[in-house]
N, C-alpha and C positions, 0 to 999 in steps of 0.2 A: 394433380391438384384437385382438391375437393370443390364442390359447388359453392360452398360458403366462401372459400378463399378467393374464388373468381369474382365474387361480388364485393370485395374490399377495394376501395378506391382511395387514392392519395389526394387529400385536399390541400395540404401545405407541407413543405419540406425545407428544413434548414439544417445547418451543421449540428445544432444541439436540440432540435425540435422536430417532431413528426406528428402530423394530424391526419387521421384516417376516418373514412366513412364506412361503418360496418353495416351488415344487413339488419333490418328492423327486429329480427328474432333475437338479437343480442342486447336489445335495450331493456334489460331487466336486472334487478339487483343480484341474482345468482350468477349470471354470466359476467356481470361487472366485477364481482369479487374474484372470480377465477382468473379473468384476464388481467386485472390489476395486480393480483398476487404473483402471477407467473412473470409479468414484466418487471415488477419491483425486485424480483430475485436476481435479475441480471446485474452484473457489476457496472457501476457508473450511471444507472438510471436514477434520476432525482425525483421524478414525479410522474404519476400515471392517473388519468381521470377519464372515465367513460360516461359521457352524457347520456342519460337514459332516454330523454325525450327524442333526440335525433340519432342516437347510436353513434355519436362522434367520439372517437378515441384520440386523446392528446397524450403524447409521451415526451418528457423532457429528460435529456441524458447528457453525459459527458462525452464529447466526440473523441476524446483520447482513449477512453476505456470501452466504448461501444460504438456501434454504427447502425445504419438503417437496415442493412441486410440481416444482421443478427436479430434485431427486433422483429423483422418480418418473419423470419424462420420460427422464432418462439411463438409469435402470435398465431401462425398457421398451425403449429402443433397443439395449440391450446383451444382452438375453435370447437372441436368435438366435445371436449370436457366442459367448455362453457355452455354449449347448447344442451348438454345433458343436465347441467345444473339448473337450467331454466325449465326443463320439463317436469311435470308432476309425477311421472312414473318412476323417476330415479331419485326419490327423496333421500334414501340412505346414501347413495353416491354423492348427492349434492351436499349432504351434511358433512360427510367425510372430507369432501373437497373444500367446504367452507372452513372446517377446522384447520386443515392443512394450509389454506390460504391465510388464515389468521396468524399461524405460526410463522409462515414465510414473510408476512407483512411486518411482524415485530422484528424479525431478523434483518429485514431490508431497511427498516427505519434506523436500527442500530448501526448497520453498515454505512448508511448515508451520513449519519451524524459523525462517524469516525472519518469518513472521507472529507467532510467539510472542515473538521478540526485539522486534519493534515494539510488541507489546502490553505487554511488561514495561517498555519504555522509557516508554510513555505513562502507565502506572500509577505509575512512579517520579516522573515530572514532576508528575502530579496530587497525589501525596502530598506532594511538596515545596511545591507551591503551597498546599495545605491547611494545612501546618504554618506557613508564613509568614503565612497569614491568621489563625491563632490568636494571633499575637503583635502584630498591628497592626490597628486599626480602620480603616474606610474613610477617616476623617478624618486618619489618621496618628498618632493617640494610642495609647499602649501599652495593651494589654488586661490583665486580671488575670493571664492566663498569663504575659505578659511581665514583670509585676511580681514574680511568684513565681520564674520561671525565666528568667534572662538568658543567652542563648547566648554572649554575649561573655565571660562568666565561666568558660566551660568551656575550660580550657587544661591544660597538662601539670602545673602545680603543683596545680591543683584536683583532678585525677584522682589524683595521688600522695597528697594529703591524705585523700581519700575512701578510697583503698585501705588507707592506714595505719589509719584508724579502723575499717574493716571487719575488718582483721587483729587489732587489739587486742580488739574485741568477740568475735571468734571464739576467741581464746586464752583470754579470760575464761570464755566459755561451756564450752570443753572442759575447763578445769581448775577449774571452779566447785566440784565436790565435794571436790577436794583442798584448795582454798583454805579452804573452810568447815569441813571435818572434820579436816584435818591441819595445814596451814600456820598457821592462826590459833591452833589449840590448842597446837601445839608449835613455836613460832617458832625456838627455838634449834636444834632438830633439823633444821629445813628452812631453815637460814640461807643455803645456796647458792641456793635458789629465790627467797628474798626479795632477795638481791643481784642476781640476774638481772632481777627485776621492777623494782627501783630503777634499774638501769642502762638498761634499755629505756625506762623513763619519762623518764630524763634525756635520752636521745638524741632522743626524740619532742619533748620540750619545747624543746630546743635547736634542732631543725630548724624548729619552728613559729616561734620567735623570729626566726631568720634569714629565714624566708619573709616574715614580717610586715615586717621591716626593709627587705627588698628591694622589696616592694610599695609601702612608704611612700616610698622614694627615687624609685621610678619615677613615682609620682603627684604628687610635689612640683612646684609651679609653677616656671616658669623666669623668675620676676620678678627674681631676683638676677643674671641674666646681664647683662653690659655691653651698652650700646646699640651698634648698628653704627656704624662710623666714618662721619663725615659727617652725623650726626643730632644734634640738640640734645636738651635735656631734654624739650621738648614734642613731639619726634618730627619736627620740621620741619628742613629744611636751613638753615644760617646764610646 
């Protein structure tokens, strides 16, 4: 183990987070670029940040795809290159390492974006399966959730009816003080407001009646339809 690796101390450690204290010699932009690029190239590493003032290194990663031991091994192998990037005598090596770090950083960002997309897709599928499990029992019988809320009833007409009810309650709530203190006490003075209320109520009731009539026609059985040609009353061909 090198002398610099012996001077690395663990400040905080969790399942998906690791915070280390590096020697002060690594608190410079060149060393930070090399270390961050090397760690970001690991699978499952979500974020790496090296604080230049205190030489504190923070690593966030996916515990399923990576672990503390792998991160420590990669950091140990990168310390010499990071220290060379900080020295002025190895300017050409530092420039090459910086370019390589930039390319690795772009690839690491792309890989992390793909990992987050896959994770979001998996969580959406799991939520969908959990929602479906709430509505049906293993035997196929409807659960109490299915009896209370039927997804088949959620359509455009149901949404419009719900929005109309919410709007009506909102208007009543906003004008409640005027209704109780002015409109009811002086109905003749506020006849225009009462006419507006009656007209809106008339429109709402007429819309509900038309909606109920349309739903009743759609649900009516097709028993009155004539039998297909070539079939008798019993449904058999003559």
